[in-house]
N, C-alpha and C positions, 0 to 999 in steps of 0.2 A: 429528278434524276441527278445523281451525284456527278461530279466532274469526271471526265474520262481519265483512266489510268494510261500512262504512256510507257511503252517499251520499245527498244530498238527493233525487236522482232516479235511478231505474234505467230505462234505455231498453232494450227487448228487440228486437233485430234491427238489423243494419247494412246494410240495403238502402237503396233510394231514400228511404223514409220515415225510417228511423233516422238516416241522414246528414243529412237536412234538419232533423230534430229537434235534432241536436247543434249545427248552425249557429244555430238560433233560441235554444237555451238559452244558448249562449255570448254571443250578441248582445243578447238581451232580458232574460236573467236571469244576468248575469255573476257575481253573488254566490252562485249555487247550484252545488254540486258534482254531477257526474253521471258515470255509466259506461254504456257500451253493451255488452250481452252478446249475442254472436253465436255460434250453435251450430256454424256451418260454419268452414272454414279461411280464408275470405277474405270480403271485403266484396262488396256488389253485389246480394245476394239473387237475384231472378229473372234478372238480367243476367249473373250468374256461374254460376247453376245450370244454365240451359238451354244446351245446346251443339249443338243440331241444325242442319243446314245451312240457311242463310238467316235464322237467328234475327234478328228485327227488331221494332221497335215498330210498331203500327198507329195510334199517336197521333203527332201532329207534335211535334217536339222543342221548339218554342217554347212549348208548354203542358206537355209532359212534363218539360221542364227546370225547374229551380227558378226561382222569381220573383227570387231574389237573385243568380243566376249566369246571365248570357246564354249561350245556345247560339249559337256563332259558326261552326260547321262548315257546309259548303255544303249538305249534304242535310238537309232537314227531316224526312224519314222515314229514321231512322237504323238501322243494323244493331247487333246486340247488343254486339260488341266496341267500337264507337264510344261507345255509351251507358256501358259499363263504364269506358272511359277518362275520360269526363266525370265520372263519380262519383269515380274515383280522384283526378282533378285537384281536385275540390271538397274532398275529404278533406285533400289536401296543402296547398292554399291556406289552409285555415282550421285547420290543425293539429288535426284531429279524430282522427287515427290514435292518438294517445296515450290516448284515452278508450275505445278498443275492446278488448274481451277476446275474442279468437277462441277457438273450440272450447269455448265455455261454453254448453251447451245448457240452457235453463231448463225445468224440469219441473213446478214447483209454486210458487205464491205464496199466502201466508197473511197476512191483515190482522188486526191486533190493535187494537181501539179503545182498550184500556187504555194501550198504548204509542204509539198513532197511528203505527204502523209496519207496513210490508210486510216479510215475511221471504221472500226469494226463494231457492229451492233450485235448484242447478245440477249438471249432470254435466260434468266437464272431460275433454277429450282422449279418446283411444281407450280408456283404462282405465275411464272413467266415474267417476273419483274425485269424490266429493261435495264441494261447496263451498256456502257460504251468503253472501248479501248482504242487507243491510237498507237500507230507504229510507223516506222519508215519502211519496213519490209515485212511482207506477208508470206508465210510458208505453209501451204496447204498439205496436210497429212491426214486427210479425212477419208481416204480410200475411194473406191469407185462405185460403191453400191449404196442404196438408200437403207438407212437403219430403221426407217418407218415401217418397212415390210418387204417381203419377197415378191417375186413375180408368180402369179397364178393365172393361167388362161381361164376363159369363160367355159365352164362345163355345163352342158345342157342337163337340166334335172338336178342340179347340185342340191337345191333346197329339199328335194325328196328324200335324200339319204338320211336314214335314221340313226346312223352311228356318228362317230366323231371324224372331223376333217381337220388335219393339222398341217401347217407349213413348217418345215424344219427351223426357219428363222424365228418362229414364235412358238417354240416347243413348251407345252405346259408342264408344270411341275407335277400335276396330279394325273398325268396320262398313264393308265395301267393297261399294258398290252399283254399281260400274262394270259395264256390260253385263249388269245383273241386271234381272229383272222385279219391279217394286215395286208393291204395293197399299197405299195409304194409306186407312185407315178413318177417316172423319170429314169434316166440311165447315166447320169453324171456322177461325179465324185461323191456327192451326198448320198444318193441312192445306193451306190456300191459300198459305202460305209455303213449305212443303216441296216441293210439286209443281214449281214452276218452278226451285227451287234444285237439285233432283235430276235434272231432265229431261235436261240436256245430257250427263250421264255414264251414266245408267241406260239399259238397253235400251228400257224403256218404263215409264211411271208411270201408274197408274190411281188416281183418287180415288173411293172407294166411299162414297156417302152414302145415308142413309135418306131424307132429304128435302132440298130445296134451301135455300141460304142467300143472303141478299142480298149482292151484291158491287158495289163501285164502283171504277173505275179512276181514279187521279189521279197527277200527277207527284210524284216524290220530292224535288223542289226547290220552294221557295216563291218565286215570281217577285217578289212584293211585298217579301218579306223581303230578297231579294238586292238589290233596288233601294234600299230604305231604308238598307241597310248601306253603300252607296256614298256616301251623302250625310250620314249621321248617325252619331254615336258608337254603338258597339255596344250600350251599355246602353239608349239611347233607341230605337234601331231594334228591339231585342228587345222592349221594353215595348210598343211600338206593334203589333208583329206578334202578340204574345201577346194583347193586347186584341182585335185583329181576329179571330184564330182562335177565341178563347173565345166571342166574340159570334156568329160564324158557326155554331159547333158547337151552341150553345144554341138559336139560331134554328131550325136544321135539326131538332134533336131535338123542339122544341116543335111544329113542323109535323107530325112523325110522330104526335103525340098529337092534334092538332086537325084535320088533313087527311090521314089515312093513305093514302087512295086516291090522292090527288094525288102524294104522295111515292113511292108504289109505281109509279105511271105514269112518274114522272121517272126512277127508278132503272132501270126496264126499258127506257125509251127510250135511256138511256146505254149499256146493254148491246148494243143493236142496232148500235153502232159496232164491236163486237168479234165478235159471233156472229150466226148466222142465227136466224130465228124458231123453227124446230123445236127447236134446242138450248136456246134461252131457255125455251120452254114446258115442255120435259121436265126440264131440269136446273137452271134458274136462276130459277124463279118460285115463291117460297115460298108456303105457305098462310096464314102469319101476317102481321101488319102489320109494317112497318119499325120496327126498334128494340124490338120485343117480344123479339128476340134481337139480339146484336151484328151490325152490318153489317161485312163483311170488306172491308178496303182492299186494292186490288191496285196496288202502286206501278208506274207506267209500263206498266201492262197486261201485266206479265211472265207472269202466269198464263194469260192468253188467247193470248199469243204461243206458249207451249208447246203449247196445244191446236191452234192453227192449223198448227204445224210437225209435227203428228202425232207429237210426242214423248210426248204424254200424252193421256188422255181422262178423262171423268167418267162414272160409272155410278150410276144412281139405282135402288136395289133394297134388299132386306133379306137378311141373312145367314141361310142355313139351317144351315150348319156349315162348319168348316174340313175340308179334306181333306189328303192327303199332299202334294199339289202346289199347293194354293191354297185357294180359297173357293168353295163351292157356294151359289148364290143361290136365293131362294124362287121365282124365275121359272123355275128349271131351268138357267139359264146357269151356267158356271163361269169363274172368273178364275184363271188360272195365275199363280203368284208364286214368286219365290225369297226375297223379303223381304216381310213384312207389318208395317206400322207402324200401331199403334193410337193415332191422334191423337184419342182419345175423351174428352179433358177432364181436369180437375183434380179432386182430392179435397179438398173444402173443409173447413175447421175453424172452430170458433167464434171463439175468441180465443187465438191463439198455440199451439194444439195442446198445452195444458197444463192442469193442475188449479188451480182457484182456491177459496180458503176465506176466508170473512169471519166473524170472531168464532166460529170453530168450526163454522160451517155451510157445507157445500159449495155453491158457486154453480152454479145451473142457469140459464144465460143465456136459455133459452127462456121462463122465467117472469119475466124482467125486462122493463122498458120501456126503449127506447133514448132517451137524452137527447141531442138535437141530432145524433144519428147518431154520437156519439163516446164517450158514457159510459152507465152503466147504473143503473137505479133501485136505491137502497140499497147500492150498491157504492162505498165511499169512495175518494177520492184515486187514481183510476185513469181514464185515457183510453186509447182505442185508435184507431189510425189506419186508416181504410178509405176508399179513393178513390171515384171515380165509375164507374158502369157505362157511361154514354154520353158520357164526356169523359175527359180525361187524369187519371190517378191523382194526379199531383203537385199539380194545382190544389187539391185538397182536403187533401192532406198538408200543404201550406204553411199553409193556413187553420187546420188542426187544431193545428199546432205554435204558431202565433201565439196561438191560444186557450189552449193549455196554459200558455204564458208569462204571459198575462194572468191566468190563474187562480192561478198560483204567486205572482205579484207582489201580487195581491189578498190572498192569505193572509199574505204577509210584511207588508204594510202594515196589516192589521187584527190581526196577532198571533194568527191562527187556525191550528189544526193539522190540521183535518179539513174536507173539503168533500164533501158527499154529495148527489146528486140524489134528491129524495124527492117522491112524489106528493102533491099538495095534496088537500084534501077534495073539491074539485070535479073532480079527475082520476080518481077511482075508478070512475066510470061510463063511461070512455072506450071507444069501439068499437075493438077491436084490429084492426090491419092487418099484413100481412107487412112484414118489415124493409125489403124493396125491392118496390115495386109495379110491375106491368105489365112483368115481365121473365120470360119463360118458358123460358129456357135450362135444359137439364137439370142442368148442374152447380150452378146456383143453386137450382133447385127441390128437388134432393135434400137440400140443406142448410137450406132455409128453416124447417122445423119446429124446428130446433135453435137458431135465431137469436132475438135479442130481438124483442119486438113493437113496432110503431109505433103511436102513438096517433092521435087525430083533431084534435089541437090542439098548438100550439107550447107548450113546447119538446120535446114527446114525438114528434118527427118526425125522419125521415132524408130530407131533401128531395131529395138527388141533383141539386141545382141550384146551380150556382156563384153565380149572381146572388142567390139566396135565402140561401145560406150566407155570402156576404160580409156581409150584414146580420146574420144570426143569430150568426156566430162572431166577426166582426171589429168590428162596430159596437154590437150590443146589450149591455146591462149584464151583467157577469159575475155580479153579485149580483142575481139576477132573482126571488128569492122561491122558486125551486124548488131551485137549488143552495144547500144549507144549509151555512153556515160556522159552525164551533163551536170554541171554545177548550177547553171540557171534552170529554173523550172520550165520544162518543155511540155506543152499539152500533147495529149495523144492525138493522132491524126484522125480527123473526121472521116467516117465512111467505112472503117475497118472493124468497128466494134458492135454496132447495133443494127 
């Protein structure tokens, strides 16, 4: 094995978070060296990985886009290829490509307080050849789900089905669904995207759900954004639209917390423009409150158009088993299918789907406390990027990268080599809360026991609020008495990590 390459900062992941991290490091920390390690063959993360029909964002691009790079395309709800093109353009404009090492899959990171250094182990290329990088600071931008495969429940009789079974995360290039009967299992954003995208070509598409999901139809163009662009420079129009959309999203989410019944009534009234009362009551009225799980966006009402055209339907029932020709339901009904798509969710990971060791002790993140939703108690010189559940991912990714740069510059200015969030004496009696509160989606609940705890006081919180995070990450002091800066090497405290 060759000698390790050393950088001031190692960024893991070349998706939307990692590309944003590179821009901020170049701009706000130009004296720091960095590298981006990406396990796949190309950049883009989610927007390169997922290839299923109709792949798109359900967040508007004025907030999913970077704060520093205006989104100027006409559609505010953009398809996957357009988002990927935007990311490639960002990389080219800011010469970020030279910093990316593709096919470098990070498997392990070990911190040494003696050396104030992370040692990052990598497998390169198809051969899995080992390589090592060292750095003083580790910035995890690898997302929150496993790239190895999605989540699929155990379905009785699955092996009996004679057609094809496909998970959207592993969409095959050769899947021909023309004139085929398709059943999509699931009711989340992926299923709601797939149904209208496939309906024109398939013989029929059925979305099979265990329970309803909230849906809302909206145009894929932002009329206000289009108007502003006609009269203002792109950057100004983008900033105003971003502020408007962020405020509206936060207002709407807050209303779901303070007046859930009113929001539910509002959403169901909107549905009456698309569907009759019987369909709404049976298939589109969830038992939970709005934003206890994600609300599915339906651009231009395309999902409802497909239902009205009899190209597709929705069935609400439970699966008894797969059969040779389809799915038998607990009601006794059978759905015939040539293709079954298991849009059943993601397989979440803690931090980058890799192992972490601090001073010889394996890190168990479930035993740590989250610091501002981006770092972990007693884990030195590391930040991870995780976006919002109820707003655009990039809003928080931008704030997190700004914070990382503030942290690095503070260390430079004070001549310190280690920064570690540590519980204060008064923090030891905190009441633990889940890492994300009030969100009941299965994919998140499956993972919650493995994630860090949230406390009952700042900064041991994961606010999931852009307004709060702007104060917490952008405005509040970096040296807050909890983030400990040291010039001498200070070992992690035993008992909090493994």
